[in-house]
DOTITOR-775778 format. One line per 3 residues: for each residue x, y, z of C-alpha. Coordinates in nm, 3 decimals, decimal comma, padded with zeros to 5 digits. Layout:
// residues N
X Y Z  ...
This chain:
// residues 403
-06,130 05,423 00,980  -06,064 05,061 01,077  -06,178 04,949 00,731
-05,933 05,190 00,568  -05,645 05,062 00,784  -05,739 04,703 00,707
-05,750 04,780 00,336  -05,406 04,942 00,352  -05,260 04,641 00,533
-05,412 04,406 00,276  -05,261 04,602 -00,014  -04,923 04,600 00,161
-04,937 04,221 00,199  -05,035 04,175 -00,167  -04,746 04,393 -00,283
-04,502 04,224 -00,047  -04,572 03,873 -00,174  -04,574 03,998 -00,536
-04,226 04,149 -00,498  -04,089 03,839 -00,323  -04,230 03,611 -00,594
-04,084 03,820 -00,876  -03,738 03,828 -00,717  -03,750 03,452 -00,665
-03,864 03,383 -01,020  -03,642 03,631 -01,201  -03,321 03,600 -01,000
-03,089 03,902 -00,979  -03,304 04,200 -01,069  -03,259 04,572 -01,022
-03,511 04,782 -00,834  -03,595 04,972 -01,152  -03,671 04,649 -01,342
-03,862 04,516 -01,043  -04,080 04,829 -01,031  -04,168 04,780 -01,399
-04,245 04,410 -01,357  -04,454 04,467 -01,043  -04,614 04,785 -01,183
-04,541 04,964 -00,857  -04,389 05,304 -00,788  -04,009 05,307 -00,726
-04,070 05,447 -00,376  -04,297 05,149 -00,294  -04,035 04,906 -00,425
-03,766 05,072 -00,212  -03,981 05,042 00,101  -04,085 04,681 00,039
-03,735 04,560 -00,048  -03,595 04,734 00,260  -03,837 04,537 00,477
-03,741 04,211 00,304  -03,370 04,287 00,344  -03,416 04,366 00,714
-03,596 04,032 00,754  -03,296 03,861 00,583  -03,522 03,720 00,310
-03,350 03,898 00,022  -03,007 04,055 -00,025  -02,835 04,306 -00,250
-02,584 04,181 -00,506  -02,374 04,362 -00,762  -02,363 04,257 -01,124
-02,196 04,437 -01,414  -02,405 04,626 -01,666  -02,248 04,486 -01,982
-02,150 04,746 -02,241  -02,123 05,033 -01,993  -01,847 05,159 -01,771
-01,871 05,273 -01,417  -02,039 05,148 -01,108  -02,200 04,800 -01,122
-02,578 04,777 -01,095  -02,715 04,667 -00,761  -02,960 04,381 -00,791
-03,174 04,179 -00,552  -03,173 03,805 -00,484  -03,353 03,567 -00,251
-03,162 03,457 00,058  -03,183 03,078 00,076  -02,891 02,972 00,292
-02,987 02,932 00,655  -03,363 02,920 00,587  -03,472 02,557 00,615
-03,788 02,349 00,603  -03,872 01,983 00,657  -04,051 01,776 00,393
-04,240 01,467 00,509  -04,376 01,202 00,274  -04,608 00,936 00,416
-04,601 00,625 00,197  -04,711 00,267 00,248  -04,504 00,135 00,538
-04,248 00,414 00,519  -04,182 00,772 00,615  -03,939 00,991 00,419
-03,799 01,291 00,606  -03,597 01,549 00,412  -03,437 01,874 00,524
-03,418 02,142 00,251  -03,306 02,501 00,213  -03,542 02,751 00,051
-03,364 02,707 -00,283  -03,467 02,337 -00,273  -03,114 02,225 -00,188
-03,139 01,889 -00,010  -02,935 01,883 00,313  -03,030 01,553 00,476
-03,279 01,273 00,408  -03,381 00,965 00,605  -03,621 00,684 00,512
-03,771 00,503 00,808  -04,036 00,237 00,867  -04,388 00,345 00,962
-04,634 00,090 01,098  -04,961 00,208 01,250  -05,296 00,044 01,316
-05,498 00,342 01,442  -05,488 00,717 01,500  -05,301 00,687 01,829
-05,016 00,468 01,705  -04,991 00,674 01,386  -04,965 00,994 01,590
-04,699 00,857 01,825  -04,480 00,711 01,550  -04,502 01,018 01,331
-04,412 01,261 01,609  -04,138 01,040 01,751  -03,968 00,990 01,415
-03,977 01,360 01,327  -03,832 01,457 01,664  -03,563 01,189 01,631
-03,472 01,329 01,288  -03,427 01,676 01,440  -03,213 01,528 01,719
-02,987 01,348 01,471  -02,926 01,664 01,265  -02,945 01,920 01,544
-02,601 02,056 01,458  -02,716 02,139 01,104  -03,043 02,309 01,192
-03,062 02,684 01,146  -03,379 02,884 01,084  -03,639 02,610 01,047
-03,954 02,777 00,912  -04,215 02,510 00,832  -04,301 02,146 00,768
-04,474 02,027 00,451  -04,644 01,688 00,448  -04,764 01,495 00,143
-04,941 01,162 00,119  -05,170 00,964 -00,111  -05,488 00,993 00,092
-05,822 01,167 00,109  -05,740 01,484 00,298  -05,881 01,812 00,421
-05,586 02,030 00,323  -05,742 02,350 00,458  -05,765 02,220 00,815
-05,473 01,975 00,781  -05,672 01,655 00,839  -05,614 01,311 00,687
-05,971 01,194 00,635  -05,880 00,838 00,533  -05,571 00,660 00,406
-05,523 00,361 00,176  -05,212 00,270 00,374  -05,314 00,306 00,739
-05,628 00,244 00,941  -05,672 00,607 01,039  -05,981 00,826 01,017
-06,005 01,205 01,046  -05,654 01,235 01,185  -05,580 01,603 01,278
-05,222 01,605 01,153  -05,178 01,984 01,143  -05,313 02,030 01,495
-05,098 01,752 01,644  -04,772 01,855 01,474  -04,811 02,226 01,540
-04,889 02,160 01,909  -04,583 01,938 01,952  -04,326 02,101 01,724
-04,448 02,460 01,701  -04,395 02,517 01,329  -04,649 02,596 01,056
-04,771 02,271 00,895  -04,881 02,244 00,530  -05,059 01,921 00,434
-05,134 01,833 00,072  -05,202 01,526 -00,137  -04,915 01,400 -00,353
-05,120 01,493 -00,661  -05,158 01,859 -00,557  -04,789 01,885 -00,466
-04,700 01,728 -00,802  -04,923 01,974 -00,989  -04,761 02,265 -00,804
-04,415 02,134 -00,898  -04,511 02,112 -01,264  -04,656 02,464 -01,249
-04,347 02,621 -01,089  -04,076 02,444 -01,289  -04,217 02,155 -01,491
-04,414 02,078 -01,806  -04,691 02,331 -01,732  -04,467 02,617 -01,615
-04,688 02,916 -01,537  -04,969 02,809 -01,772  -05,292 02,960 -01,642
-05,547 02,678 -01,689  -05,435 02,320 -01,635  -05,577 01,979 -01,552
-05,333 01,723 -01,414  -05,447 01,365 -01,377  -05,245 01,098 -01,197
-05,273 00,730 -01,291  -05,061 00,537 -01,046  -05,137 00,328 -00,740
-05,415 00,583 -00,696  -05,620 00,793 -00,937  -05,645 01,162 -00,869
-05,653 01,503 -01,033  -05,576 01,866 -00,960  -05,689 02,183 -01,136
-05,510 02,514 -01,188  -05,740 02,792 -01,302  -05,626 03,150 -01,366
-05,284 03,054 -01,233  -05,406 02,930 -00,893  -05,478 02,585 -00,752
-05,853 02,534 -00,745  -05,985 02,470 -00,394  -06,313 02,282 -00,366
-06,447 02,308 -00,014  -06,169 02,193 00,217  -05,936 02,032 -00,037
-05,740 02,103 -00,353  -05,745 01,750 -00,493  -06,022 01,642 -00,730
-06,118 01,294 -00,613  -06,197 01,150 -00,957  -06,061 00,815 -00,843
-06,371 00,779 -00,628  -06,624 00,833 -00,904  -06,849 00,527 -00,897
-06,849 00,334 -01,226  -06,972 -00,003 -01,099  -07,211 -00,032 -00,805
-07,131 -00,403 -00,769  -06,756 -00,350 -00,795  -06,467 -00,394 -00,553
-06,462 -00,234 -00,209  -06,263 00,090 -00,194  -06,082 00,235 00,108
-06,308 00,542 00,084  -06,597 00,323 00,202  -06,778 00,285 -00,132
-06,775 00,017 -00,398  -06,680 00,018 -00,765  -06,476 00,339 -00,766
-06,277 00,428 -01,079  -05,959 00,370 -00,878  -06,054 00,007 -00,819
-06,057 -00,040 -01,199  -05,769 00,157 -01,349  -05,512 00,210 -01,072
-05,181 00,048 -01,172  -05,219 -00,255 -00,936  -05,566 -00,324 -01,081
-05,443 -00,288 -01,439  -05,169 -00,543 -01,377  -05,404 -00,777 -01,196
-05,658 -00,774 -01,481  -05,394 -00,817 -01,751  -05,234 -01,108 -01,568
-05,571 -01,276 -01,512  -05,658 -01,260 -01,884  -05,307 -01,368 -01,986
-05,348 -01,700 -01,802  -05,584 -01,804 -02,080  -05,320 -01,730 -02,347
-04,996 -01,930 -02,304  -04,816 -01,726 -02,571  -04,869 -01,394 -02,396
-04,556 -01,235 -02,248  -04,770 -01,146 -01,946  -04,842 -01,510 -01,867
-04,610 -01,533 -01,568  -04,637 -01,560 -01,192  -04,590 -01,189 -01,126
-04,570 -00,888 -01,354  -04,450 -00,531 -01,296  -04,549 -00,209 -01,467
-04,223 -00,235 -01,665  -04,327 -00,583 -01,786  -04,665 -00,442 -01,889
-04,512 -00,149 -02,082  -04,261 -00,378 -02,250  -04,544 -00,609 -02,357
-04,723 -00,311 -02,514  -04,410 -00,215 -02,709  -04,394 -00,577 -02,829
-04,761 -00,545 -02,934  -04,880 -00,817 -02,699  -05,258 -00,821 -02,770
-05,352 -00,869 -02,402  -05,146 -00,568 -02,293  -05,260 -00,351 -02,586
-05,628 -00,431 -02,529  -05,597 -00,361 -02,156  -05,425 -00,028 -02,221
-05,694 00,078 -02,468  -05,969 00,009 -02,213  -05,781 00,217 -01,955
-05,732 00,496 -02,209  -06,102 00,505 -02,292  -06,202 00,528 -01,926
-05,951 00,808 -01,864  -06,060 00,987 -02,180  -06,427 00,971 -02,080
-06,346 01,124 -01,743  -06,126 01,394 -01,892  -06,390 01,484 -02,153
-06,627 01,583 -01,871  -06,352 01,784 -01,702  -06,266 01,962 -02,029
-06,630 02,072 -02,063  -06,624 02,209 -01,709  -06,279 02,371 -01,684
-06,179 02,448 -02,047  -05,804 02,390 -01,988  -05,509 02,496 -02,204
-05,316 02,187 -02,106  -05,381 01,837 -01,971  -05,091 01,678 -01,788
-05,069 01,302 -01,744  -04,859 01,179 -01,453  -04,818 00,803 -01,464
-04,578 00,511 -01,508  -04,785 00,452 -01,822  -04,614 00,755 -01,977
-04,352 00,500 -02,086  -04,608 00,399 -02,350  -04,761 00,744 -02,405
-04,739 00,703 -02,783  -04,996 00,424 -02,755  -05,197 00,564 -02,460
-05,234 00,935 -02,541  -05,405 00,888 -02,882  -05,673 00,671 -02,717
-05,735 00,937 -02,451  -05,736 01,217 -02,709  -05,990 01,033 -02,926
-06,234 01,005 -02,635  -06,190 01,373 -02,551  -06,258 01,469 -02,914
-06,570 01,253 -02,927  -06,720 01,356 -02,593  -06,629 01,718 -02,522
-06,721 02,051 -02,677  -06,528 02,117 -03,001  -06,467 02,480 -02,904
-06,295 02,363 -02,582  -06,101 02,065 -02,714  -05,939 02,249 -03,005
-05,703 02,450 -02,784  -05,604 02,181 -02,535  -05,275 01,989 -02,543
-05,208 01,650 -02,384  -04,855 01,610 -02,245  -04,658 01,399 -01,999
-04,539 01,544 -01,669  -04,175 01,641 -01,631  -04,139 01,497 -01,282
-04,212 01,156 -01,130  -04,421 01,092 -00,821  -04,122 00,996 -00,611
-03,944 01,116 -00,298  -04,012 01,443 -00,120  -03,902 01,690 -00,389
-04,271 01,746 -00,474  -04,331 01,870 -00,120  -04,091 02,161 -00,173
-04,348 02,317 -00,407  -04,589 02,345 -00,113  -04,345 02,570 00,072
-04,288 02,782 -00,238  -04,664 02,821 -00,277  -04,697 02,921 00,091
-04,431 03,189 00,036  -04,591 03,312 -00,285  -04,945 03,331 -00,143
-04,813 03,516 00,162  -04,928 03,275 00,435  -04,573 03,171 00,527
-04,404 03,491 00,413  -04,606 03,692 00,667  -04,489 03,461 00,948
-04,124 03,503 00,845  -04,161 03,880 00,822  -04,309 03,884 01,173
-04,010 03,690 01,304
């Protein structure tokens, strides 16, 4: 009997989150159309939508049925106004705090300094600054439902733990536990890469494609996988730590504790450092200057500077080799590249594609496309996708329904 009740509750939760997701994705939709899309009986749709209306998560709206006279059709829409969440982005030396509505409308945003030498100081600064933000905008706060946190770090996203950070001397910091105990809201921690991949999946270059690999080449190297329309979880994390694949046992020390990681070779700071070092031997190179930026590097490639071009080709080959292995494992429809190097994608992408063609299965590589991401890895807008995912998978939606 208990098993039957549990099964009924589980089906109800599945249908509830399905209906909410469809209304959010499709906008104003009638109950009849919703029943067809969800493949549920009209009576089930009526019951589910009534519960969502009573919880103030959706509302009825009228819109004319063009070409017909008479009473307007009643549709359903998501209620966004009044439902709020906080996005937190932990960067090097800074903390970005942003208050959003459920429709991703930005209400307030503050950027503040963050300096921490250990777990204790990190904990105190983080909590103090979040509470100060709430105090400053207390008059604007309504129904605050959750906090999403993103950072470039090695994390345990399931338990909400920052395992290690390239920015701060913290180890195994229980962020979810500390924030939930102090603030009392659900906490969702993800890497910037996973949040970025979610953003691309919901409204970017990979919108609702079922099988995707996204690789990030920035200050850090990382990847995320979507398979059958869901983020792939490996153990306690969603990020694929390809940046910490060892390619040189005698290489540079990495913040993960190992040496010679891929990230220590092809992260943007390392690319610039190598190119500048080589350029010192060539006075005519446009990169032969005291300091160069990623924009200088990309401009040098467009000017066909041999140092920049050669450096980019080496990076492309290393990325292509890594992606070829991933193609053989995951058989994606699409590979997304998120990087400042997308400014020179016409030169970079062919090098990557060539390596994939040479080193992956022909039957897998023939159907895969290589494209640039729509969004940039900036600000907190990526963190809004974490909240949308929590609503769609039901973990946050259930809390809101329960009041």
